[in-house]
N, C-alpha and C positions, 0 to 999 in steps of 0.2 A: 457444657452436656452433661447430664448427669450417665448416657450410653459412656460416654471415655473414661470417666470416673471406674465405674464397675470393671471397666478392662484389668483396670489395675488389680481386681482380683482372679485373674487369672481365667475370666469369661470370655469363651468367643464369639465371633458376629453372630452366628448361629443361635448358640444359646441365648445370648440378651435379646433376638430377634425373638423368639420365643416365650422367651419371658415376659417380653414388653404387648406381646400380641397377647398374652393368656389373662393379662391384668389390664388390656386394654390402653395402654399409655401412649401417647406420641412416642415417636422416638427420636425427635427434639426436644424432651420435657428436660425440666433445669430441677435438682433437688427441689430447691426452695419452694417449689411449686407443689409439693407431694403435700396431702392432708398426713397426721397422723397415723389413721387407716390406710392409708394407701402406701407409707413407708415399712408397716409394717406385715404387709402382703408381699410387697416387693422381698422385704427377707426371708420371707417363708419362701418365697417361690427360689430367691439365689441355694436355700439353705437345699430343698430338695436337688436343685440343679449341682449341685458340689458341697460338698460336706465339710463347710467350714466350722463348724463348734465340734 
């Protein structure tokens, strides 16, 4: 599950829930199910939440 993997970035459950809700992602979504655009949107949302770069 994508959500479990993203926890490795140090994101809290609340942060992940907010990102998934904002992007209208099913909380049970798997990474391989994402389109390239969805993956790009996810990385943008993560960057806004936590400065990774």
